[in-house]
N, C-alpha and C positions, 0 to 999 in steps of 0.2 A: 296022509301027512297031517301032522298036527299043526295047529295054528302057530305054535312056537317055532316049529321047523320052517314053516312058510315065512315067518317074520325073519328068522335067521338067514334064510336063503335070500330074501329081499334085501336085507342089510348087506349081505355079501355081494350081491349084484350091484347095489348102489356104491359100495366101496370100490369095486372093480371099475365101475364107470368113472368114478372120481379119480382113481389112479391113472386110468387111461387118458382122461381129460388133462390131468396134470402133466403126463408124459408128452401129450400133443402140444401143450402150452410151452413146455421146455424146449421141445423141438422147434417150434415157431420162433421162440426167443433166440435159440441157438442159431437158427437160420438168419434172423435179422442181425444179430451181433456178428455173425460171420461175414455178412455183407459189409457192415460198418468197418470191421477190422481189415477186410480186404481193401476197402476204399482208403483207409488210413495208411495201410502198408504201401499202396500205390502212390499216395501223396508223399510219404516218407521216402520212397524210392526216387521220386522226381526231385525232391529236395537234395538227396544225396548226390544225384547225378549233376545237379546244378552246382553244388559245392565242389564236387570233383572236377568239373569243367573249369570253374574259376581258379582252383588251385593249379591245375595243369597250365592254364593261360598265364598265371603269375610265374610259375616255374619257367615256362618258355621265355617270358619277358626277361627274367633274371639271367637266364642262360644267354640270351641274345646280348644283353648288356655286358655280361662277363666276356663273351667272345669279342665284342667290339673293343672292350678295354684291352684284351690280350692282343688283338691286332694292332691297336694303337701303340702299345708297348713294344711290340715286335718292330714296328716301323721306326719308333724312336731309337730302339737298340741298333737297328741297321744304320741309322743316321749317325749315332754315336760312334759306331765302329768305323764308319767311313771317315768321319772327322778325325778320329784318332789315327787311323792309318795314313791319312793325308798329312797330318802333322808330323808323324814319324818319318814319312817319306821325305818331307821337306827338310827335317832336321838331319836325316842321313845324307841328303844331297849337299846340305851346307857343310856338314862335317867332312864329306869327301872333297869338296872344293877347298876347304881350309887345309886338308892334309896334302893336297896336290899343289897348294899355293896358287890356285886359280883366283881365290878370294883371300884378302887379308883384312883382318879387323884392325881398325885404328880408332884412336880417341882424339878429340880436339883438345889441344893444349890450352890451358887457361891463360898462359903467358907465353909470348914469343920471345925467347931469350935473345935471338939475333937482332930483332928490331926494337925490343924494349917496350912494345905496346901490349896492352891487355885485351883479351877478347871481351866484348861487351857482355854484361851479366844478363841483360834482358834479351829474350829470344826475338830474333828478327824473322824475316821471311825465310822460308825453307829453301835451301838450294845448296849447290856445291860451293864450298868456301875455298877460294884460291889463296887468299892472303894469309889466313891463319895456318899455323903449323899443326901437323897431326903426328902423333906417335903411333907406330904400328905395334900391335901386341904380338907377343911371342905365340907361335902356333899352339903350344901346349896350353897356355892360358886361354887362348881363344876357344880351344876344344872344351875346356872346363866351363867357360861361359855359355857355350852352346848347350852343354849337358844340363846346366842349371835352367836355361830357358826351356829346354825340352821337358824337364820335369814339371816346370811351371805350366807349360802348355797342356801337358797331360792332366795335371790337376784341375785346370780350368775346364777342360773338356769333360772330365769325370764329374765335376761339380754341376755343370749344365745338364748332364745326363741324369744325375740324382734329382735335381730340381724338376726336370721334366717328368720324371717318374712320379714324384710326390704330387705334382699338379694333376697327373692323370689318375692316380689311385685315390687321392683324397677327394671327397665330394665337395 
């Protein structure tokens, strides 16, 4: 072998050793970076789990709040239906009593034509007035008056139900 060939062989060996050392260096760096990436991935996974748990807890709280509101609205609706049916039952009973003449509607006359005295304009104590004259209403007129008061009662009950709904739903 000639000295040039020996030198070329030596350079080739040195180049191979350098390439091997560089490969080992890359492998070590790859190993170290792999560990860091794995550690960061684990931390990221923990963060995602914490965020997911917080979101699930918030969703449960909102669902519980919604269910409580729905239950409160259902209770109010049942109360509204009971009030409405009670009022309708009372109105029906009063209409039946008027139809069978068990009850007669009358009005207090402001002037007693027989005695010539006037009914006082200021309200006194509540009670049965024996001295004042009363006029009985025609049963058909009494039925219309009862129908008007029935519609008014239903309107008031519906208004209270709407107000209760708004108070429940509005924050």
